[in-house]
N, C-alpha and C positions, 0 to 999 in steps of 0.2 A: 769213248771211241778214239780220242786222240792218242791215248796211251797205247792202244792196240796198234795204231799206225806206227808209232815209234818202235814198238816191239818187233813188228815185221821188218822195218828198216834195219834194225840192229841184227836180226837173224840173217837178212840178205847180205849185210856187210860181213858177217862172220863167214857165211858160205863162200863169198868171193875170196876171202883170205885163205880159206881151206882149199879152194880150187887152185890156188897158187902153190899149195903144198906146205903151208905154214899153219901153226896153231894160232888161233885168234887171241889166246890168253898170253902165252909165253913166247910166241913167234919162232919157236924151234921148228925144225923140219921133221919132227917125229909124229905127225898126225897120220892116222891110219883109218881106213874104212873098216869098222868093226861089225857092221850088220847092214844088210840090204833086204828090204821086203817089198813086195808088190811088183809093179811094173806092168808089162803087157799093155793093155789099153788105158789103164789108169795111172795115177801118180805113184812114184816110188818113195819109200821112206828109207833114208840113208842115215846111219848113225856113225859119227866120227869120234875117235878117241885119241888123245895125245898120250904117247908113251912117256913123255918127259914130266908133265905137270898134272896129268890126270883129267884134264878138260874132257868133257863128253857132251855132245849135243846131237839131236836128230833133226833132219830137214826133210820136208815133203817137196819133191821135185816132180815136174811133169814127166810122164813116161812117153812111150811111143804112141803113134796114132793108129787107130784101128781101121782107118779108111772109111769112116762113116760120114 
């Protein structure tokens, strides 16, 4: 269980770096959103890829509210 908590913390840190426009691995400004799925009432799955070093990772982020 503790390993999963560290995994989630690491994913969160990576997403914060990506939101600043940088690659978490090489720190270049060549990170791009390569795929986006879902949304609406549920979470979105966002996949980012670095054009410089090849880093790629997907993140599940909360979507919009359905007003329920």
